[in-house]
C-alpha positions, 0 to 999 in steps of 0.5 A: 647711281648711289641714290638708285642703289639706295632706292632699290635697297629701300624698295626691297626692304619695304617689299620684304616687310609687306610680305612678312607682314601679310604672312604674319597676319594670315597665321596670327590673326586670320587662320585662328579666327577661321578655325574658331568660326568652324568650331563654333559652327560645329558646336551650334549644329550639334546643339541644334541636333540635340534640341531636335532629338529632345523635342522628338523624344518628348513628342514621341513619348506624348504620342505613345502615352496617348496611344496607351491611354486610348487602349486602356479607355477602350478596354474599360469600355468594352470589358466586363467584370473586375478583370476586364474580360472580353471576347478574344476577337475583340481583344485582338482587334483592340490590341491591333489598333493599339499596336497600329497607333504606336507604330504611327507614333514611331513613323510620325516621329522618326529618329533625327538624322545626324 
């Protein structure tokens, strides 16, 4: 009977040690690593969004510069004199074309959604 009581006591002690070890592992090792992984994933997502926004802005600026250059080239081709004078209807048509090209740039490179 004494040996059975001792065996039960040892079994209970081992069980308590296993449970406390599992709880300690969870709070000391697993949980902090899980939080660190979440933080790294959030940082990576933020970096990707910043990169996409940078690329979008660069592409948009290039597109807008091309539209402006086309507009100036068409004005020079169709204008006369040092002040590039031209008929009003032609100037309106060129301005409309320029505005349409710029609008297409903004449609082609919309803001990055976060």
